[in-house]
N, CA, C and O atoms as CSV, one atom per row, in Angstrom:
chain,resi,resn,atom,element,x,y,z
A,1,UNK,N,N,0.848,-1.155,0.010
A,1,UNK,CA,C,-0.022,0.002,0.006
A,1,UNK,C,C,0.900,1.223,-0.026
A,1,UNK,O,O,1.898,1.262,0.694
A,2,UNK,N,N,0.593,2.160,-0.805
A,2,UNK,CA,C,1.382,3.415,-0.888
A,2,UNK,C,C,0.439,4.645,-0.751
A,2,UNK,O,O,-0.687,4.642,-1.248
A,3,UNK,N,N,0.933,5.666,-0.074
A,3,UNK,CA,C,0.178,6.921,0.034
A,3,UNK,C,C,1.210,7.997,0.348
A,3,UNK,O,O,2.225,7.732,0.993
A,4,UNK,N,N,0.936,9.227,-0.123
A,4,UNK,CA,C,1.925,10.320,0.086
A,4,UNK,C,C,1.797,10.967,1.464
A,4,UNK,O,O,0.694,11.222,1.948
A,5,UNK,N,N,2.944,11.226,2.079
A,5,UNK,CA,C,3.061,12.040,3.323
A,5,UNK,C,C,4.188,13.002,3.052
A,5,UNK,O,O,5.290,12.599,2.680
A,6,UNK,N,N,3.903,14.295,3.242
A,6,UNK,CA,C,4.924,15.339,3.086
A,6,UNK,C,C,5.584,15.516,4.446
A,6,UNK,O,O,4.920,15.606,5.478
A,7,UNK,N,N,6.889,15.562,4.414
A,7,UNK,CA,C,7.697,15.740,5.618
A,7,UNK,C,C,8.318,17.124,5.559
A,7,UNK,O,O,8.974,17.466,4.575
A,8,UNK,N,N,8.119,17.929,6.604
A,8,UNK,CA,C,8.666,19.268,6.698
A,8,UNK,C,C,9.596,19.287,7.910
A,8,UNK,O,O,9.510,18.414,8.774
A,9,UNK,N,N,10.504,20.302,7.975
A,9,UNK,CA,C,11.375,20.437,9.132
A,9,UNK,C,C,10.583,20.467,10.429
A,9,UNK,O,O,9.459,20.963,10.498
A,10,UNK,N,N,11.207,19.925,11.430
A,10,UNK,CA,C,10.539,19.915,12.756
A,10,UNK,C,C,10.688,18.579,13.496
A,10,UNK,O,O,11.063,18.634,14.668
A,11,UNK,N,N,10.450,17.451,12.971
A,11,UNK,CA,C,9.685,17.203,11.732
A,11,UNK,C,C,8.206,17.401,11.887
A,11,UNK,O,O,7.650,17.216,12.969
A,12,UNK,N,N,7.578,17.774,10.820
A,12,UNK,CA,C,6.133,17.824,10.746
A,12,UNK,C,C,5.705,16.966,9.575
A,12,UNK,O,O,6.403,16.858,8.567
A,13,UNK,N,N,4.514,16.344,9.736
A,13,UNK,CA,C,4.014,15.369,8.733
A,13,UNK,C,C,2.635,15.847,8.250
A,13,UNK,O,O,1.767,16.203,9.046
A,14,UNK,N,N,2.468,15.844,6.944
A,14,UNK,CA,C,1.219,16.244,6.291
A,14,UNK,C,C,0.751,15.260,5.291
A,14,UNK,O,O,1.537,14.687,4.536
A,15,UNK,N,N,-0.548,15.057,5.283
A,15,UNK,CA,C,-1.183,14.118,4.347
A,15,UNK,C,C,-2.472,13.603,4.872
A,15,UNK,O,O,-2.712,13.588,6.080
A,16,UNK,N,N,-3.336,13.165,3.933
A,16,UNK,CA,C,-4.675,12.630,4.332
A,16,UNK,C,C,-4.600,11.454,5.340
A,16,UNK,O,O,-5.509,11.289,6.154
A,17,UNK,N,N,-3.581,10.683,5.292
A,17,UNK,CA,C,-3.440,9.478,6.121
A,17,UNK,C,C,-2.870,9.764,7.496
A,17,UNK,O,O,-2.958,8.925,8.393
A,18,UNK,N,N,-2.276,10.964,7.675
A,18,UNK,CA,C,-1.548,11.275,8.937
A,18,UNK,C,C,-2.581,11.602,10.016
A,18,UNK,O,O,-3.520,12.370,9.804
A,19,UNK,N,N,-2.372,10.998,11.158
A,19,UNK,CA,C,-3.239,11.222,12.377
A,19,UNK,C,C,-2.290,11.652,13.459
A,19,UNK,O,O,-1.087,11.405,13.381
A,20,UNK,N,N,-2.844,12.314,14.499
A,20,UNK,CA,C,-2.031,12.748,15.641
A,20,UNK,C,C,-2.646,12.333,16.940
A,20,UNK,O,O,-3.856,12.140,17.059
A,21,UNK,N,N,-1.770,12.198,17.920
A,21,UNK,CA,C,-2.191,11.895,19.296
A,21,UNK,C,C,-1.227,12.717,20.182
A,21,UNK,O,O,-0.038,12.408,20.267
A,22,UNK,N,N,-1.733,13.717,20.807
A,22,UNK,CA,C,-0.895,14.558,21.659
A,22,UNK,C,C,-0.016,15.521,20.751
A,22,UNK,O,O,-0.218,15.626,19.541
A,23,UNK,N,N,0.929,16.183,21.401
A,23,UNK,CA,C,1.707,17.185,20.671
A,23,UNK,C,C,2.774,16.603,19.698
A,23,UNK,O,O,3.215,17.297,18.782
A,24,UNK,N,N,3.180,15.329,19.903
A,24,UNK,CA,C,4.277,14.796,19.119
A,24,UNK,C,C,3.958,13.519,18.294
A,24,UNK,O,O,4.477,13.335,17.193
A,25,UNK,N,N,3.123,12.678,18.839
A,25,UNK,CA,C,2.884,11.350,18.206
A,25,UNK,C,C,2.085,11.515,16.905
A,25,UNK,O,O,0.982,12.061,16.880
A,26,UNK,N,N,2.719,11.003,15.802
A,26,UNK,CA,C,2.084,11.017,14.501
A,26,UNK,C,C,2.077,9.551,13.998
A,26,UNK,O,O,3.017,8.797,14.249
A,27,UNK,N,N,1.034,9.181,13.308
A,27,UNK,CA,C,0.873,7.804,12.879
A,27,UNK,C,C,-0.069,7.750,11.688
A,27,UNK,O,O,-0.726,8.741,11.369
A,28,UNK,N,N,-0.138,6.607,11.034
A,28,UNK,CA,C,-1.094,6.325,9.980
A,28,UNK,C,C,-1.816,5.023,10.298
A,28,UNK,O,O,-1.270,4.158,10.983
A,29,UNK,N,N,-3.046,4.881,9.802
A,29,UNK,CA,C,-3.800,3.633,9.969
A,29,UNK,C,C,-3.776,2.938,8.614
A,29,UNK,O,O,-3.876,3.561,7.556
A,30,UNK,N,N,-3.637,1.614,8.698
A,30,UNK,CA,C,-3.828,0.723,7.530
A,30,UNK,C,C,-5.104,-0.095,7.793
A,30,UNK,O,O,-5.159,-0.896,8.726
A,31,UNK,N,N,-6.100,0.118,6.973
A,31,UNK,CA,C,-7.390,-0.538,7.179
A,31,UNK,C,C,-7.359,-1.992,6.652
A,31,UNK,O,O,-6.700,-2.268,5.649
A,32,UNK,N,N,-8.067,-2.915,7.324
A,32,UNK,CA,C,-8.141,-4.295,6.975
A,32,UNK,C,C,-9.568,-4.737,6.904
A,32,UNK,O,O,-10.384,-4.343,7.738
A,33,UNK,N,N,-9.900,-5.570,5.900
A,33,UNK,CA,C,-11.231,-6.108,5.834
A,33,UNK,C,C,-12.324,-5.127,5.641
A,33,UNK,O,O,-12.276,-4.330,4.704
A,34,UNK,N,N,-13.329,-5.146,6.500
A,34,UNK,CA,C,-14.504,-4.258,6.399
A,34,UNK,C,C,-14.084,-2.776,6.465
A,34,UNK,O,O,-14.668,-1.934,5.783
A,35,UNK,N,N,-13.081,-2.467,7.281
A,35,UNK,CA,C,-12.623,-1.049,7.355
A,35,UNK,C,C,-11.984,-0.634,6.073
A,35,UNK,O,O,-11.905,0.563,5.795
A,36,UNK,N,N,-11.514,-1.578,5.263
A,36,UNK,CA,C,-10.901,-1.279,3.921
A,36,UNK,C,C,-11.932,-1.313,2.858
A,36,UNK,O,O,-11.578,-1.176,1.687
A,37,UNK,N,N,-13.206,-1.488,3.172
A,37,UNK,CA,C,-14.241,-1.489,2.188
A,37,UNK,C,C,-14.684,-2.871,1.694
A,37,UNK,O,O,-15.488,-2.964,0.766
A,38,UNK,N,N,-14.172,-3.933,2.299
A,38,UNK,CA,C,-14.522,-5.259,1.871
A,38,UNK,C,C,-15.671,-5.761,2.794
A,38,UNK,O,O,-15.434,-6.376,3.833
A,39,UNK,N,N,-16.871,-5.481,2.382
A,39,UNK,CA,C,-18.043,-5.850,3.197
A,39,UNK,C,C,-18.229,-7.304,3.464
A,39,UNK,O,O,-18.905,-7.680,4.422
A,40,UNK,N,N,-17.630,-8.157,2.620
A,40,UNK,CA,C,-17.761,-9.590,2.758
A,40,UNK,C,C,-16.710,-10.194,3.745
A,40,UNK,O,O,-16.803,-11.366,4.112
A,41,UNK,N,N,-15.742,-9.393,4.153
A,41,UNK,CA,C,-14.687,-9.863,5.041
A,41,UNK,C,C,-15.220,-10.109,6.458
A,41,UNK,O,O,-16.119,-9.408,6.923
A,42,UNK,N,N,-14.662,-11.097,7.124
A,42,UNK,CA,C,-15.035,-11.276,8.548
A,42,UNK,C,C,-14.137,-10.395,9.437
A,42,UNK,O,O,-14.331,-10.356,10.652
A,43,UNK,N,N,-13.179,-9.703,8.858
A,43,UNK,CA,C,-12.239,-8.874,9.644
A,43,UNK,C,C,-12.695,-7.415,9.575
A,43,UNK,O,O,-13.143,-6.911,8.546
A,44,UNK,N,N,-12.551,-6.763,10.751
A,44,UNK,CA,C,-12.878,-5.316,10.795
A,44,UNK,C,C,-11.810,-4.691,11.697
A,44,UNK,O,O,-12.051,-4.401,12.869
A,45,UNK,N,N,-10.629,-4.495,11.118
A,45,UNK,CA,C,-9.471,-4.060,11.868
A,45,UNK,C,C,-8.688,-2.987,11.170
A,45,UNK,O,O,-8.936,-2.629,10.019
A,46,UNK,N,N,-7.710,-2.479,11.934
A,46,UNK,CA,C,-6.763,-1.509,11.364
A,46,UNK,C,C,-5.442,-1.646,12.143
A,46,UNK,O,O,-5.421,-1.965,13.332
A,47,UNK,N,N,-4.332,-1.386,11.407
A,47,UNK,CA,C,-3.034,-1.311,12.004
A,47,UNK,C,C,-2.674,0.122,12.262
A,47,UNK,O,O,-2.993,0.973,11.432
A,48,UNK,N,N,-2.024,0.449,13.368
A,48,UNK,CA,C,-1.584,1.783,13.679
A,48,UNK,C,C,-0.052,1.806,13.564
A,48,UNK,O,O,0.658,1.131,14.310
A,49,UNK,N,N,0.424,2.599,12.610
A,49,UNK,CA,C,1.873,2.656,12.318
A,49,UNK,C,C,2.445,4.016,12.705
A,49,UNK,O,O,2.116,5.032,12.093
A,50,UNK,N,N,3.312,4.030,13.734
A,50,UNK,CA,C,3.950,5.293,14.122
A,50,UNK,C,C,4.916,5.764,13.061
A,50,UNK,O,O,5.670,4.982,12.482
A,51,UNK,N,N,4.876,7.081,12.815
A,51,UNK,CA,C,5.805,7.674,11.895
A,51,UNK,C,C,6.654,8.750,12.565
A,51,UNK,O,O,7.643,9.187,11.977
A,52,UNK,N,N,6.303,9.197,13.783
A,52,UNK,CA,C,7.050,10.243,14.466
A,52,UNK,C,C,8.404,9.835,14.935
A,52,UNK,O,O,9.235,10.687,15.248
A,53,UNK,N,N,8.657,8.532,14.994
A,53,UNK,CA,C,9.935,8.047,15.504
A,53,UNK,C,C,10.868,7.502,14.403
A,53,UNK,O,O,11.785,6.728,14.679
A,54,UNK,N,N,10.617,7.915,13.175
A,54,UNK,CA,C,11.497,7.507,12.076
A,54,UNK,C,C,12.840,8.249,12.317
A,54,UNK,O,O,12.839,9.408,12.731
A,55,UNK,N,N,13.949,7.594,12.062
A,55,UNK,CA,C,15.261,8.132,12.297
A,55,UNK,C,C,15.457,9.444,11.534
A,55,UNK,O,O,15.086,9.527,10.363
A,56,UNK,N,N,16.042,10.488,12.180
A,56,UNK,CA,C,16.255,11.747,11.544
A,56,UNK,C,C,16.968,11.670,10.168
A,56,UNK,O,O,16.623,12.413,9.249
A,57,UNK,N,N,17.963,10.766,10.039
A,57,UNK,CA,C,18.669,10.637,8.772
A,57,UNK,C,C,17.702,10.246,7.616
A,57,UNK,O,O,17.805,10.745,6.496
A,58,UNK,N,N,16.782,9.351,7.939
A,58,UNK,CA,C,15.782,8.986,6.887
A,58,UNK,C,C,14.761,10.041,6.628
A,58,UNK,O,O,14.302,10.194,5.496
A,59,UNK,N,N,14.391,10.771,7.639
A,59,UNK,CA,C,13.494,11.903,7.423
A,59,UNK,C,C,14.108,12.942,6.531
A,59,UNK,O,O,13.404,13.518,5.701
A,60,UNK,N,N,15.383,13.210,6.659
A,60,UNK,CA,C,16.141,14.117,5.746
A,60,UNK,C,C,16.007,13.670,4.334
A,60,UNK,O,O,15.723,14.478,3.450
A,61,UNK,N,N,16.209,12.358,4.085
A,61,UNK,CA,C,16.085,11.839,2.760
A,61,UNK,C,C,14.675,11.994,2.207
A,61,UNK,O,O,14.482,12.246,1.017
A,62,UNK,N,N,13.698,11.838,3.087
A,62,UNK,CA,C,12.284,12.041,2.682
A,62,UNK,C,C,11.985,13.488,2.305
A,62,UNK,O,O,11.209,13.764,1.390
A,63,UNK,N,N,12.609,14.388,3.021
A,63,UNK,CA,C,12.424,15.842,2.723
A,63,UNK,C,C,13.151,16.242,1.432
A,63,UNK,O,O,12.841,17.272,0.835
A,64,UNK,N,N,14.092,15.445,1.019
A,64,UNK,CA,C,14.821,15.693,-0.227
A,64,UNK,C,C,14.270,14.922,-1.401
A,64,UNK,O,O,14.911,14.829,-2.448
A,65,UNK,N,N,13.074,14.365,-1.233
A,65,UNK,CA,C,12.451,13.696,-2.419
A,65,UNK,C,C,12.485,12.226,-2.486
A,65,UNK,O,O,11.855,11.634,-3.362
A,66,UNK,N,N,13.230,11.571,-1.550
A,66,UNK,CA,C,13.290,10.106,-1.510
A,66,UNK,C,C,11.922,9.601,-0.964
A,66,UNK,O,O,11.234,10.280,-0.202
A,67,UNK,N,N,11.582,8.384,-1.398
A,67,UNK,CA,C,10.364,7.704,-0.841
A,67,UNK,C,C,10.846,6.876,0.345
A,67,UNK,O,O,11.840,6.157,0.240
A,68,UNK,N,N,10.154,6.974,1.456
A,68,UNK,CA,C,10.451,6.192,2.605
A,68,UNK,C,C,9.467,4.968,2.620
A,68,UNK,O,O,8.253,5.125,2.489
A,69,UNK,N,N,10.013,3.830,2.774
A,69,UNK,CA,C,9.227,2.585,2.732
A,69,UNK,C,C,9.398,1.882,4.054
A,69,UNK,O,O,10.508,1.733,4.563
A,70,UNK,N,N,8.245,1.438,4.617
A,70,UNK,CA,C,8.264,0.658,5.852
A,70,UNK,C,C,7.776,-0.740,5.596
A,70,UNK,O,O,6.981,-0.976,4.688
A,71,UNK,N,N,8.250,-1.661,6.392
A,71,UNK,CA,C,7.864,-3.071,6.288
A,71,UNK,C,C,7.254,-3.506,7.621
A,71,UNK,O,O,7.856,-3.290,8.673
A,72,UNK,N,N,6.052,-4.123,7.589
A,72,UNK,CA,C,5.399,-4.640,8.806
A,72,UNK,C,C,5.132,-6.111,8.697
A,72,UNK,O,O,5.050,-6.664,7.600
A,73,UNK,N,N,4.995,-6.744,9.837
A,73,UNK,CA,C,4.510,-8.135,9.869
A,73,UNK,C,C,2.992,-8.041,9.836
A,73,UNK,O,O,2.367,-7.607,10.804
A,74,UNK,N,N,2.402,-8.451,8.718
A,74,UNK,CA,C,0.991,-8.293,8.550
A,74,UNK,C,C,0.109,-9.364,9.210
A,74,UNK,O,O,-1.115,-9.239,9.227
A,75,UNK,N,N,0.734,-10.406,9.746
A,75,UNK,CA,C,0.018,-11.483,10.420
A,75,UNK,C,C,0.363,-11.439,11.908
A,75,UNK,O,O,1.531,-11.377,12.289
A,76,UNK,N,N,-0.667,-11.473,12.727
A,76,UNK,CA,C,-0.439,-11.524,14.195
A,76,UNK,C,C,-0.003,-12.879,14.621
A,76,UNK,O,O,-0.035,-13.835,13.846
A,77,UNK,N,N,0.418,-12.967,15.890
A,77,UNK,CA,C,0.915,-14.228,16.434
A,77,UNK,C,C,-0.115,-15.334,16.450
A,77,UNK,O,O,0.245,-16.508,16.530
A,78,UNK,N,N,-1.377,-14.989,16.377
A,78,UNK,CA,C,-2.447,-15.959,16.344
A,78,UNK,C,C,-2.878,-16.371,14.961
A,78,UNK,O,O,-3.847,-17.112,14.800
A,79,UNK,N,N,-2.143,-15.881,13.935
A,79,UNK,CA,C,-2.393,-16.206,12.567
A,79,UNK,C,C,-3.454,-15.330,11.853
A,79,UNK,O,O,-3.696,-15.502,10.659
A,80,UNK,N,N,-4.061,-14.423,12.570
A,80,UNK,CA,C,-5.037,-13.505,11.993
A,80,UNK,C,C,-4.354,-12.176,11.572
A,80,UNK,O,O,-3.216,-11.915,11.961
A,81,UNK,N,N,-5.054,-11.351,10.783
A,81,UNK,CA,C,-4.393,-10.075,10.391
A,81,UNK,C,C,-3.951,-9.241,11.636
A,81,UNK,O,O,-4.648,-9.153,12.647
A,82,UNK,N,N,-2.798,-8.668,11.491
A,82,UNK,CA,C,-2.245,-7.818,12.568
A,82,UNK,C,C,-3.171,-6.637,12.760
A,82,UNK,O,O,-3.815,-6.178,11.817
A,83,UNK,N,N,-3.230,-6.164,13.947
A,83,UNK,CA,C,-4.052,-4.960,14.222
A,83,UNK,C,C,-3.512,-4.240,15.443
A,83,UNK,O,O,-2.611,-4.738,16.117
A,84,UNK,N,N,-4.075,-3.041,15.734
A,84,UNK,CA,C,-3.658,-2.185,16.836
A,84,UNK,C,C,-2.302,-1.570,16.474
A,84,UNK,O,O,-1.970,-1.446,15.295
A,85,UNK,N,N,-1.554,-1.200,17.449
A,85,UNK,CA,C,-0.190,-0.621,17.186
A,85,UNK,C,C,0.769,-1.742,16.723
A,85,UNK,O,O,0.980,-2.732,17.423
A,86,UNK,N,N,1.331,-1.548,15.536
A,86,UNK,CA,C,2.206,-2.555,14.966
A,86,UNK,C,C,3.583,-1.910,14.776
A,86,UNK,O,O,3.720,-0.819,14.223
A,87,UNK,N,N,4.577,-2.626,15.252
A,87,UNK,CA,C,5.969,-2.191,15.124
A,87,UNK,C,C,6.444,-2.497,13.684
A,87,UNK,O,O,6.190,-3.578,13.153
A,88,UNK,N,N,7.130,-1.530,13.075
A,88,UNK,CA,C,7.706,-1.724,11.770
A,88,UNK,C,C,8.961,-2.581,11.919
A,88,UNK,O,O,9.736,-2.429,12.864
A,89,UNK,N,N,9.133,-3.484,10.955
A,89,UNK,CA,C,10.385,-4.224,10.880
A,89,UNK,C,C,11.534,-3.329,10.562
A,89,UNK,O,O,12.607,-3.416,11.159
A,90,UNK,N,N,11.291,-2.449,9.594
A,90,UNK,CA,C,12.348,-1.511,9.184
A,90,UNK,C,C,11.776,-0.379,8.308
A,90,UNK,O,O,10.705,-0.499,7.713
A,91,UNK,N,N,12.537,0.711,8.260
A,91,UNK,CA,C,12.293,1.752,7.308
A,91,UNK,C,C,13.503,1.839,6.397
A,91,UNK,O,O,14.620,1.514,6.799
A,92,UNK,N,N,13.280,2.267,5.200
A,92,UNK,CA,C,14.407,2.524,4.264
A,92,UNK,C,C,13.997,3.578,3.224
A,92,UNK,O,O,12.814,3.783,2.955
A,93,UNK,N,N,14.968,4.209,2.674
A,93,UNK,CA,C,14.737,5.204,1.636
A,93,UNK,C,C,14.985,4.525,0.299
A,93,UNK,O,O,16.017,3.884,0.104
A,94,UNK,N,N,14.039,4.667,-0.620
A,94,UNK,CA,C,14.184,4.055,-1.950
A,94,UNK,C,C,14.131,5.098,-3.014
A,94,UNK,O,O,14.235,4.777,-4.198
């Protein structure tokens, strides 16, 4: 899944997908099943991906036009789709 987020000095994050909690926490939601528009799905979940803690060196690359890509484990320990706050495996600039 891909969506644009603009990164400004501070850092500040802008985009339709960006959500906030408190003065610093910024994150995006990834919808799953019914929340993603699949009415036939038995799942009604979303993953919460923090973006406020991306390493400053990567944010600099993002501000200079690079695409930042994150990787998550999409399956929970019980074998169902991951949901709630999900830790990223890694971030990289591509």
